[in-house]
N, CA and C atoms as an extended XYZ file, in Angstrom:
198
Properties=species:S:1:pos:R:3:atomname:S:1:resname:S:1:resid:I:1 pbc="F F F"
N       218.222      142.438      -46.151 N   MET     1
C       218.550      141.069      -46.474 CA  MET     1
C       219.880      140.708      -45.820 C   MET     1
N       219.787      140.351      -44.548 N   ILE     2
C       220.959      140.070      -43.722 CA  ILE     2
C       221.806      138.924      -44.277 C   ILE     2
N       221.191      137.958      -44.925 N   HIS     3
C       221.929      136.793      -45.399 CA  HIS     3
C       222.966      137.138      -46.464 C   HIS     3
N       222.840      138.270      -47.130 N   LEU     4
C       223.818      138.674      -48.143 CA  LEU     4
C       225.123      139.159      -47.517 C   LEU     4
N       225.100      139.507      -46.227 N   GLU     5
C       226.272      140.049      -45.550 CA  GLU     5
C       226.843      139.107      -44.488 C   GLU     5
N       226.342      137.878      -44.360 N   TRP     6
C       226.770      136.990      -43.287 CA  TRP     6
C       228.260      136.691      -43.318 C   TRP     6
N       228.854      136.522      -44.483 N   ASN     7
C       230.287      136.230      -44.545 CA  ASN     7
C       231.122      137.354      -43.957 C   ASN     7
N       230.648      138.587      -44.054 N   ASP     8
C       231.395      139.744      -43.570 CA  ASP     8
C       231.064      140.104      -42.130 C   ASP     8
N       230.041      139.531      -41.558 N   ARG     9
C       229.616      139.866      -40.191 CA  ARG     9
C       230.582      139.245      -39.177 C   ARG     9
N       230.671      139.855      -37.995 N   PRO    10
C       231.528      139.268      -36.953 CA  PRO    10
C       230.958      137.924      -36.480 C   PRO    10
N       231.846      137.073      -36.025 N   THR    11
C       231.449      135.770      -35.504 CA  THR    11
C       230.796      135.945      -34.142 C   THR    11
N       229.614      135.348      -33.959 N   ILE    12
C       228.890      135.425      -32.690 CA  ILE    12
C       229.558      134.536      -31.650 C   ILE    12
N       229.834      133.305      -32.040 N   LYS    13
C       230.491      132.325      -31.174 CA  LYS    13
C       230.976      131.184      -32.041 C   LYS    13
N       231.602      130.208      -31.418 N   GLN    14
C       232.043      129.018      -32.130 CA  GLN    14
C       231.360      127.801      -31.525 C   GLN    14
N       231.016      126.856      -32.398 N   VAL    15
C       230.396      125.611      -31.953 CA  VAL    15
C       231.136      124.440      -32.575 C   VAL    15
N       231.109      123.312      -31.880 N   LYS    16
C       231.786      122.110      -32.350 CA  LYS    16
C       230.763      121.139      -32.922 C   LYS    16
N       231.028      120.639      -34.105 N   CYS    17
C       230.155      119.644      -34.740 CA  CYS    17
C       230.371      118.307      -34.039 C   CYS    17
N       229.290      117.689      -33.573 N   ILE    18
C       229.419      116.421      -32.850 CA  ILE    18
C       229.041      115.209      -33.697 C   ILE    18
N       228.260      115.421      -34.766 N   HIS    19
C       227.937      114.316      -35.667 CA  HIS    19
C       227.374      114.863      -36.974 C   HIS    19
N       227.374      114.020      -37.986 N   THR    20
C       226.797      114.376      -39.288 CA  THR    20
C       225.783      113.334      -39.725 C   THR    20
N       225.190      112.642      -38.757 N   ASP    21
C       224.208      111.593      -39.038 CA  ASP    21
C       222.827      112.213      -39.239 C   ASP    21
N       222.573      112.678      -40.432 N   ALA    22
C       221.299      113.324      -40.733 CA  ALA    22
C       220.307      112.301      -41.245 C   ALA    22
N       219.069      112.420      -40.805 N   LYS    23
C       218.022      111.508      -41.255 CA  LYS    23
C       217.495      111.890      -42.625 C   LYS    23
N       217.450      113.179      -42.887 N   LYS    24
C       216.758      113.664      -44.068 CA  LYS    24
C       217.676      114.357      -45.078 C   LYS    24
N       218.750      114.971      -44.603 N   PHE    25
C       219.598      115.790      -45.453 CA  PHE    25
C       221.008      115.223      -45.518 C   PHE    25
N       221.780      115.624      -46.511 N   VAL    26
C       223.177      115.226      -46.634 CA  VAL    26
C       224.031      116.357      -46.077 C   VAL    26
N       224.601      116.147      -44.905 N   VAL    27
C       225.432      117.181      -44.299 CA  VAL    27
C       226.897      116.786      -44.199 C   VAL    27
N       227.218      115.508      -44.389 N   GLU    28
C       228.613      115.088      -44.257 CA  GLU    28
C       229.507      115.667      -45.358 C   GLU    28
N       228.911      116.196      -46.421 N   ASN    29
C       229.704      116.830      -47.480 CA  ASN    29
C       230.178      118.225      -47.090 C   ASN    29
N       229.513      118.860      -46.131 N   VAL    30
C       229.846      120.242      -45.783 CA  VAL    30
C       230.207      120.436      -44.316 C   VAL    30
N       229.996      119.426      -43.471 N   LEU    31
C       230.388      119.494      -42.061 CA  LEU    31
C       231.294      118.313      -41.746 C   LEU    31
N       232.192      118.506      -40.781 N   THR    32
C       233.085      117.449      -40.334 CA  THR    32
C       232.922      117.302      -38.830 C   THR    32
N       232.616      116.088      -38.397 N   ALA    33
C       232.470      115.844      -36.956 CA  ALA    33
C       233.791      116.115      -36.261 C   ALA    33
N       233.727      116.830      -35.142 N   GLY    34
C       234.915      117.168      -34.379 CA  GLY    34
C       235.511      118.519      -34.722 C   GLY    34
N       235.069      119.133      -35.796 N   LYS    35
C       235.592      120.431      -36.218 CA  LYS    35
C       234.769      121.564      -35.592 C   LYS    35
N       235.424      122.682      -35.319 N   THR    36
C       234.768      123.857      -34.750 CA  THR    36
C       234.437      124.837      -35.860 C   THR    36
N       233.226      125.395      -35.808 N   TYR    37
C       232.737      126.302      -36.850 CA  TYR    37
C       232.348      127.648      -36.251 C   TYR    37
N       232.526      128.705      -37.053 N   ASP    38
C       232.136      130.055      -36.661 CA  ASP    38
C       230.651      130.264      -36.912 C   ASP    38
N       229.927      130.723      -35.899 N   VAL    39
C       228.495      130.995      -36.015 CA  VAL    39
C       228.306      132.455      -36.422 C   VAL    39
N       227.597      132.668      -37.525 N   LYS    40
C       227.334      134.018      -38.014 CA  LYS    40
C       225.943      134.509      -37.634 C   LYS    40
N       225.015      133.576      -37.423 N   ASN    41
C       223.659      133.924      -37.005 CA  ASN    41
C       223.052      132.704      -36.326 C   ASN    41
N       222.064      132.939      -35.474 N   GLU    42
C       221.451      131.844      -34.725 CA  GLU    42
C       219.966      132.114      -34.579 C   GLU    42
N       219.165      131.059      -34.741 N   THR    43
C       217.741      131.118      -34.468 CA  THR    43
C       217.433      130.052      -33.422 C   THR    43
N       216.173      129.879      -33.093 N   GLU    44
C       215.796      128.852      -32.125 CA  GLU    44
C       216.199      127.457      -32.568 C   GLU    44
N       216.105      127.202      -33.858 N   GLU    45
C       216.295      125.851      -34.386 CA  GLU    45
C       217.602      125.646      -35.150 C   GLU    45
N       218.202      126.726      -35.646 N   PHE    46
C       219.347      126.607      -36.542 CA  PHE    46
C       220.541      127.439      -36.090 C   PHE    46
N       221.743      126.954      -36.456 N   TYR    47
C       222.959      127.754      -36.456 CA  TYR    47
C       223.285      128.024      -37.914 C   TYR    47
N       223.696      129.228      -38.226 N   PHE    48
C       224.173      129.571      -39.557 CA  PHE    48
C       225.684      129.718      -39.434 C   PHE    48
N       226.414      128.736      -39.957 N   VAL    49
C       227.856      128.649      -39.777 CA  VAL    49
C       228.571      128.707      -41.113 C   VAL    49
N       229.851      129.072      -41.056 N   VAL    50
C       230.699      128.994      -42.243 CA  VAL    50
C       231.130      127.537      -42.344 C   VAL    50
N       230.595      126.830      -43.348 N   ASP    51
C       230.844      125.394      -43.471 CA  ASP    51
C       232.144      125.115      -44.234 C   ASP    51
N       232.384      123.845      -44.569 N   ASN    52
C       233.623      123.442      -45.238 CA  ASN    52
C       233.780      124.025      -46.639 C   ASN    52
N       232.700      124.515      -47.238 N   THR    53
C       232.793      125.119      -48.574 CA  THR    53
C       233.196      126.586      -48.500 C   THR    53
N       233.230      127.153      -47.283 N   GLY    54
C       233.550      128.565      -47.118 CA  GLY    54
C       232.335      129.471      -47.196 C   GLY    54
N       231.173      128.901      -47.389 N   GLN    55
C       229.923      129.652      -47.453 CA  GLN    55
C       229.146      129.479      -46.152 C   GLN    55
N       228.218      130.372      -45.902 N   VAL    56
C       227.371      130.262      -44.715 CA  VAL    56
C       226.190      129.356      -45.045 C   VAL    56
N       225.986      128.360      -44.205 N   GLY    57
C       224.862      127.447      -44.370 CA  GLY    57
C       224.124      127.299      -43.060 C   GLY    57
N       222.834      127.027      -43.128 N   GLY    58
C       222.015      126.829      -41.941 CA  GLY    58
C       221.876      125.356      -41.627 C   GLY    58
N       222.156      124.994      -40.380 N   PHE    59
C       222.108      123.599      -39.960 CA  PHE    59
C       221.372      123.504      -38.625 C   PHE    59
N       220.651      122.400      -38.438 N   TYR    60
C       219.979      122.162      -37.164 CA  TYR    60
C       221.004      122.170      -36.025 C   TYR    60
N       220.594      122.666      -34.887 N   LYS    61
C       221.475      122.728      -33.729 CA  LYS    61
C       221.865      121.353      -33.214 C   LYS    61
N       221.106      120.336      -33.560 N   GLU    62
C       221.399      118.979      -33.070 CA  GLU    62
C       222.751      118.449      -33.546 C   GLU    62
N       223.331      119.041      -34.576 N   TYR    63
C       224.628      118.601      -35.078 CA  TYR    63
C       225.793      119.192      -34.295 C   TYR    63
N       225.516      120.109      -33.360 N   PHE    64
C       226.572      120.850      -32.677 CA  PHE    64
C       226.433      120.803      -31.166 C   PHE    64
N       227.533      121.086      -30.501 N   GLU    65
C       227.525      121.334      -29.065 CA  GLU    65
C       228.228      122.666      -28.839 C   GLU    65
N       227.767      123.380      -27.856 N   GLY    66
C       228.422      124.660      -27.568 CA  GLY    66
C       227.462      125.718      -27.616 C   GLY    66
């Protein structure tokens, strides 16, 4: 269960949030446009980043550049 250790895993890379305009979900509470986030895991569709709450959350790649 890799997700239990994501906070302790090394950062893969950093990505910059370019917008928080979500059609379906509320992301402006946990992401800030213009801020750089540490990526802990990545899939084809999602980045798993340490968000503004200090926890790892999965977000669509469309919110980021990098």
